[in-house]
C-alpha positions as CSV (number, residue, x, y, z in Angstrom):
1,X,21.7,-11.7,-111.4
2,X,19.0,-11.3,-108.7
3,X,19.7,-8.0,-106.9
4,X,22.8,-5.9,-106.1
5,X,25.6,-7.5,-104.1
6,X,26.9,-4.2,-102.7
7,X,25.7,-2.4,-99.6
8,X,23.2,-4.3,-97.5
9,X,24.1,-7.7,-98.9
10,X,27.7,-7.5,-97.5
11,X,28.2,-9.5,-94.4
12,X,24.8,-11.2,-94.6
13,X,26.6,-14.6,-94.5
14,X,28.2,-13.8,-91.2
15,X,27.4,-16.0,-88.3
16,X,24.0,-15.3,-86.8
17,X,24.4,-14.0,-83.2
18,X,22.6,-11.9,-80.7
19,X,19.2,-13.1,-81.7
20,X,17.2,-14.5,-78.8
21,X,14.7,-17.2,-79.7
22,X,11.1,-16.6,-78.6
23,X,10.6,-16.9,-74.9
24,X,7.7,-16.9,-72.6
25,X,5.1,-19.5,-71.7
26,X,5.5,-22.3,-74.2
27,X,5.2,-20.4,-77.5
28,X,4.2,-22.2,-80.7
29,X,7.7,-21.6,-82.1
30,X,9.3,-23.2,-79.1
31,X,7.0,-26.3,-79.4
32,X,7.9,-26.7,-83.1
33,X,11.6,-26.2,-82.4
34,X,11.5,-28.7,-79.6
35,X,9.8,-31.3,-81.8
36,X,12.3,-30.9,-84.6
37,X,15.2,-30.9,-82.1
38,X,13.9,-34.2,-80.7
39,X,13.6,-35.7,-84.2
40,X,16.8,-34.3,-85.6
41,X,18.9,-37.5,-85.6
42,X,16.3,-39.5,-87.6
43,X,14.8,-36.7,-89.6
44,X,15.0,-37.2,-93.3
45,X,17.4,-40.2,-92.7
46,X,15.2,-43.0,-94.1
47,X,16.5,-42.9,-97.7
48,X,13.2,-41.5,-99.1
49,X,15.1,-38.4,-100.3
50,X,11.9,-36.3,-100.3
51,X,13.4,-33.2,-98.7
52,X,16.6,-33.4,-100.8
53,X,14.5,-33.5,-104.0
54,X,12.2,-30.8,-102.8
55,X,15.2,-28.6,-101.9
56,X,16.8,-29.0,-105.3
57,X,13.5,-28.2,-107.0
58,X,12.9,-25.1,-104.9
59,X,16.4,-23.8,-105.6
60,X,16.0,-24.4,-109.3
61,X,12.7,-22.5,-109.3
62,X,14.4,-19.6,-107.5
63,X,16.9,-19.2,-110.2
64,X,19.9,-18.5,-107.9
65,X,22.7,-16.8,-109.8
66,X,26.5,-17.3,-109.1
67,X,27.6,-14.8,-106.4
68,X,24.1,-14.5,-104.8
69,X,23.6,-13.7,-101.1
70,X,21.0,-16.2,-100.0
71,X,19.0,-16.8,-96.8
72,X,17.4,-20.2,-96.1
73,X,14.7,-19.7,-93.4
74,X,14.0,-22.8,-91.3
75,X,16.9,-24.6,-92.9
76,X,16.6,-27.8,-90.9
77,X,19.4,-30.2,-91.9
78,X,20.2,-28.2,-95.1
79,X,18.0,-29.8,-97.8
80,X,17.6,-26.3,-99.4
81,X,20.7,-24.7,-98.0
82,X,23.2,-27.0,-99.7
83,X,21.8,-26.8,-103.2
84,X,21.5,-23.0,-102.8
85,X,25.2,-22.9,-102.0
86,X,26.0,-24.9,-105.0
87,X,24.0,-22.6,-107.2
88,X,25.5,-19.4,-105.6
89,X,29.0,-20.9,-106.1
90,X,32.2,-19.9,-104.4
91,X,31.5,-16.2,-104.7
92,X,28.1,-16.5,-103.0
93,X,27.1,-16.3,-99.4
94,X,24.4,-18.6,-98.0
95,X,23.0,-18.4,-94.5
96,X,20.7,-21.0,-92.9
97,X,18.6,-20.3,-89.8
98,X,16.6,-22.6,-87.6
99,X,15.4,-22.7,-84.0
100,X,16.1,-26.4,-83.6
101,X,19.8,-26.4,-82.7
102,X,20.4,-30.1,-83.3
103,X,19.1,-29.6,-86.9
104,X,21.7,-26.9,-87.3
105,X,24.4,-29.2,-86.1
106,X,23.4,-31.8,-88.8
107,X,23.4,-29.0,-91.4
108,X,26.8,-27.8,-90.4
109,X,28.2,-31.3,-90.8
110,X,26.5,-31.8,-94.1
111,X,28.0,-28.5,-95.4
112,X,31.5,-29.5,-94.2
113,X,31.2,-32.9,-95.9
114,X,30.0,-31.3,-99.1
115,X,32.9,-28.8,-98.9
116,X,30.6,-25.7,-99.1
117,X,32.5,-23.1,-96.9
118,X,30.2,-20.3,-98.1
119,X,27.4,-21.5,-95.8
120,X,26.9,-20.1,-92.3
121,X,24.3,-21.5,-89.9
122,X,22.8,-20.0,-86.8
123,X,19.7,-19.8,-84.7
124,X,16.9,-17.7,-86.0
125,X,13.1,-17.6,-85.9
126,X,11.3,-17.9,-89.2
127,X,8.6,-15.5,-87.9
128,X,11.2,-12.8,-87.3
129,X,14.5,-13.5,-89.1
130,X,17.4,-11.6,-87.3
131,X,18.6,-9.5,-90.3
132,X,18.1,-6.0,-91.5
133,X,16.0,-5.3,-94.6
134,X,17.7,-5.5,-98.0
135,X,20.3,-8.1,-96.8
136,X,19.7,-10.9,-99.4
137,X,19.3,-11.4,-103.1
138,X,17.3,-14.6,-102.5
139,X,15.2,-15.7,-99.5
140,X,14.2,-19.4,-99.4
141,X,12.0,-21.4,-97.1
142,X,11.3,-25.1,-97.7
143,X,8.2,-26.4,-96.0
144,X,8.4,-23.9,-93.1
145,X,5.4,-21.6,-93.6
146,X,2.9,-24.1,-92.3
147,X,4.6,-24.0,-88.9
148,X,4.2,-20.2,-88.5
149,X,1.6,-18.8,-86.1
150,X,0.3,-16.4,-88.8
151,X,1.8,-17.2,-92.2
152,X,-0.5,-14.7,-94.0
153,X,1.4,-11.9,-92.3
154,X,4.8,-13.4,-91.5
155,X,5.6,-14.8,-95.0
156,X,5.1,-11.4,-96.7
157,X,7.5,-10.0,-94.1
158,X,10.3,-12.1,-95.6
159,X,10.2,-9.9,-98.7
160,X,11.6,-7.0,-96.7
161,X,14.8,-8.9,-96.4
162,X,15.4,-8.8,-100.1
163,X,17.6,-6.4,-102.1
164,X,15.8,-4.6,-105.0
165,X,14.8,-7.1,-107.6
166,X,15.5,-10.0,-105.2
167,X,13.6,-13.4,-105.2
168,X,11.4,-14.9,-102.5
169,X,10.8,-18.6,-103.1
170,X,9.1,-21.0,-100.6
171,X,7.2,-24.3,-100.6
172,X,4.3,-24.9,-98.4
173,X,2.5,-28.2,-97.6
174,X,-1.0,-27.1,-98.3
175,X,-2.8,-30.4,-97.9
176,X,-2.1,-34.0,-97.2
177,X,-2.7,-36.6,-99.8
178,X,-6.1,-38.2,-98.9
179,X,-4.5,-41.6,-99.1
180,X,-2.5,-40.7,-96.0
181,X,-5.5,-39.8,-93.8
182,X,-6.1,-43.3,-92.4
183,X,-2.4,-43.8,-91.9
184,X,-2.0,-40.6,-89.9
185,X,-5.2,-41.3,-88.0
186,X,-3.8,-44.7,-86.9
187,X,-0.6,-43.1,-86.0
188,X,-2.3,-40.4,-83.9
189,X,-4.5,-43.0,-82.2
190,X,-1.4,-45.2,-81.3
């Protein structure tokens, strides 16, 4: 089992509240959140199942044990959160955070439909998750790091959220397939 479930892990699955998303003149986090909020209804809804498969793979690599307390940073519509909850089982607690509130609405509905009551969703910034250190046995982030302002310093900070012996697992889109370059260029020009 990854980490100890006593102490700091208790209550980690409680609804996220009191955290104020980044403010100020048009921050990068606000722009990313606004983009995902605008795309929420159609996001990952074309039948390609990329994010679902990626989420299941990330959860499998993380080795989540039954009863684990898990955080999904930048949870979107729940592609990582839902398989994490299945792995953690009824004794686990899974929390998903995202700044795009419409994405959280989709994720909540997906969790309800999947009958996964151990999941809680709330607003939270991937660059500064609103939890004390040592709160989670597993911290996950599927394709989120590339949207951070300074991933080289912000991603290592996620490790402080872990209990002793906990697991940090994330995926990062390092580079586009060269075959997509002309397609993306045409899209950008359009």
